[in-house]
C-alpha positions as a Python dict, from the first residue, in 0.01 Angstrom:
ca = {
    (1, 'M'): (0, 0, 0),
    (2, 'P'): (230, 219, 244),
    (3, 'M'): (45, 475, 459),
    (4, 'H'): (285, 769, 342),
    (5, 'T'): (519, 829, 53),
    (6, 'L'): (893, 899, 127),
    (7, 'I'): (1075, 1103, -128),
    (8, 'P'): (1427, 1108, -107),
    (9, 'K'): (1627, 1436, -122),
    (10, 'A'): (1761, 1560, -450),
    (11, 'L'): (2126, 1469, -528),
    (12, 'R'): (2356, 1765, -532),
    (13, 'H'): (2708, 1791, -696),
    (14, 'G'): (2975, 1700, -436),
    (15, 'D'): (2728, 1442, -258),
    (16, 'T'): (2848, 1084, -211),
    (17, 'I'): (2687, 800, -426),
    (18, 'G'): (2726, 466, -252),
    (19, 'L'): (2768, 165, -468),
    (20, 'I'): (2629, -189, -389),
    (21, 'S'): (2587, -504, -578),
    (22, 'P'): (2262, -670, -432),
    (23, 'S'): (2226, -892, -753),
    (24, 'S'): (2485, -1046, -971),
    (25, 'P'): (2850, -966, -965),
    (26, 'S'): (3030, -839, -1286),
    (27, 'P'): (3329, -964, -1442),
    (28, 'D'): (3382, -626, -1639),
    (29, 'H'): (3605, -439, -1400),
    (30, 'E'): (3692, -188, -1696),
    (31, 'K'): (3329, -63, -1728),
    (32, 'I'): (3296, -34, -1353),
    (33, 'G'): (3597, 197, -1354),
    (34, 'Q'): (3468, 384, -1628),
    (35, 'A'): (3142, 446, -1463),
    (36, 'V'): (3299, 558, -1134),
    (37, 'A'): (3519, 794, -1343),
    (38, 'Y'): (3196, 921, -1508),
    (39, 'L'): (3048, 980, -1171),
    (40, 'E'): (3331, 1164, -1049),
    (41, 'K'): (3356, 1373, -1356),
    (42, 'L'): (3002, 1496, -1291),
    (43, 'G'): (3122, 1615, -943),
    (44, 'Y'): (3014, 1314, -710),
    (45, 'R'): (3212, 1137, -475),
    (46, 'V'): (3192, 765, -504),
    (47, 'K'): (3190, 512, -214),
    (48, 'P'): (3193, 135, -289),
    (49, 'A'): (3047, -91, -35),
    (50, 'D'): (3265, -315, 161),
    (51, 'H'): (3170, -618, -43),
    (52, 'F'): (3096, -431, -363),
    (53, 'N'): (3123, -694, -659),
    (54, 'C'): (3258, -973, -440),
    (55, 'H'): (3182, -1327, -469),
    (56, 'G'): (3104, -1550, -194),
    (57, 'E'): (3204, -1903, -105),
    (58, 'T'): (2848, -1999, -48),
    (59, 'R'): (2511, -1830, -147),
    (60, 'R'): (2445, -1772, 211),
    (61, 'E'): (2760, -1600, 304),
    (62, 'L'): (2722, -1381, -20),
    (63, 'D'): (2375, -1284, 71),
    (64, 'R'): (2479, -1185, 433),
    (65, 'R'): (2765, -961, 270),
    (66, 'K'): (2496, -807, 19),
    (67, 'L'): (2255, -735, 314),
    (68, 'H'): (2535, -579, 504),
    (69, 'D'): (2632, -346, 229),
    (70, 'L'): (2278, -238, 164),
    (71, 'H'): (2202, -169, 526),
    (72, 'N'): (2532, 17, 585),
    (73, 'M'): (2481, 235, 280),
    (74, 'F'): (2122, 330, 414),
    (75, 'A'): (2264, 399, 747),
    (76, 'D'): (2570, 599, 611),
    (77, 'K'): (2484, 983, 669),
    (78, 'S'): (2735, 1080, 416),
    (79, 'V'): (2575, 858, 146),
    (80, 'K'): (2299, 1058, -34),
    (81, 'A'): (2224, 806, -322),
    (82, 'I'): (2281, 444, -376),
    (83, 'F'): (2354, 293, -711),
    (84, 'C'): (2351, -67, -804),
    (85, 'L'): (2612, -249, -990),
    (86, 'R'): (2371, -452, -1231),
    (87, 'G'): (2069, -686, -1222),
    (88, 'G'): (2076, -1050, -1275),
    (89, 'S'): (1976, -1265, -960),
    (90, 'G'): (2004, -1255, -593),
    (91, 'A'): (1821, -949, -476),
    (92, 'T'): (1486, -1131, -407),
    (93, 'R'): (1665, -1350, -137),
    (94, 'L'): (1727, -1036, 53),
    (95, 'L'): (1377, -916, 86),
    (96, 'E'): (1279, -1114, 401),
    (97, 'H'): (1604, -999, 576),
    (98, 'L'): (1578, -615, 507),
    (99, 'D'): (1567, -378, 793),
    (100, 'Y'): (1291, -166, 671),
    (101, 'D'): (1282, 48, 969),
    (102, 'L'): (1644, 149, 925),
    (103, 'I'): (1577, 223, 536),
    (104, 'A'): (1258, 441, 624),
    (105, 'K'): (1452, 644, 862),
    (106, 'N'): (1720, 696, 631),
    (107, 'A'): (1526, 773, 294),
    (108, 'K'): (1772, 831, -11),
    (109, 'I'): (1787, 761, -362),
    (110, 'L'): (1813, 396, -475),
    (111, 'A'): (1861, 338, -850),
    (112, 'G'): (1864, 30, -1060),
    (113, 'Y'): (1636, -208, -1248),
    (114, 'S'): (1605, -558, -1362),
    (115, 'D'): (1645, -784, -1048),
    (116, 'I'): (1673, -463, -847),
    (117, 'T'): (1298, -394, -931),
    (118, 'A'): (1232, -663, -634),
    (119, 'L'): (1404, -431, -398),
    (120, 'S'): (1236, -122, -531),
    (121, 'V'): (881, -280, -502),
    (122, 'A'): (963, -420, -163),
    (123, 'L'): (1085, -87, -24),
    (124, 'Y'): (784, 107, -154),
    (125, 'A'): (533, -142, -8),
    (126, 'K'): (709, -147, 329),
    (127, 'T'): (818, 193, 384),
    (128, 'G'): (680, 425, 108),
    (129, 'L'): (1020, 511, -42),
    (130, 'I'): (1020, 622, -400),
    (131, 'T'): (1313, 464, -575),
    (132, 'F'): (1427, 504, -936),
    (133, 'S'): (1472, 265, -1226),
    (134, 'G'): (1787, 387, -1385),
    (135, 'P'): (2119, 295, -1539),
    (136, 'M'): (2369, 86, -1343),
    (137, 'L'): (2738, 88, -1313),
    (138, 'A'): (2833, -231, -1525),
    (139, 'T'): (2557, -182, -1801),
    (140, 'E'): (2515, 178, -1885),
    (141, 'L'): (2689, 435, -1670),
    (142, 'H'): (3036, 349, -1825),
    (143, 'N'): (2905, 523, -2140),
    (144, 'P'): (2568, 680, -2094),
    (145, 'S'): (2345, 735, -2370),
    (146, 'P'): (2228, 1099, -2464),
    (147, 'Y'): (1894, 1015, -2328),
    (148, 'T'): (2031, 912, -1990),
    (149, 'E'): (2236, 1255, -1988),
    (150, 'A'): (1937, 1440, -2062),
    (151, 'N'): (1691, 1291, -1824),
    (152, 'F'): (1834, 1067, -1556),
    (153, 'W'): (2020, 1355, -1395),
    (154, 'K'): (1733, 1591, -1422),
    (155, 'I'): (1520, 1362, -1226),
    (156, 'L'): (1769, 1284, -943),
    (157, 'E'): (1885, 1641, -906),
    (158, 'S'): (1539, 1802, -921),
    (159, 'T'): (1424, 1997, -618),
    (160, 'S'): (1057, 1997, -712),
    (161, 'S'): (808, 1737, -567),
}
């Protein structure tokens, strides 16, 4: 159990949302484009990571790219939230290589589920960072449900602790 809890700052219209793919890539580029358009329509800026949705020649190279992207998004002061592409597999291989100090010093919203849950649990255990189970680009954000519309943004944009 962490010694303290890190609560990321609320998301504001005009903020930048970083996009990462720490788990499986997605073949559905159309859904990704629709999700990006949706976020921009809501008034957010969108910044894909350097290796967003890429494939690696080897698992080791792919994991290195995923880790690079995750660290860069936490270090980037212009990025206020980080949304994951999708679940699947691969995020658990990153856990032992995460720079937990960097992440703790740059607490921000991280949203995802499925395989991303491993990241969320590790970040909470090592840093106290509260993360969010929520819709992802290639699975729900291209066409969010009314429930998502009513609740997800209310949580991320809330200024009450």
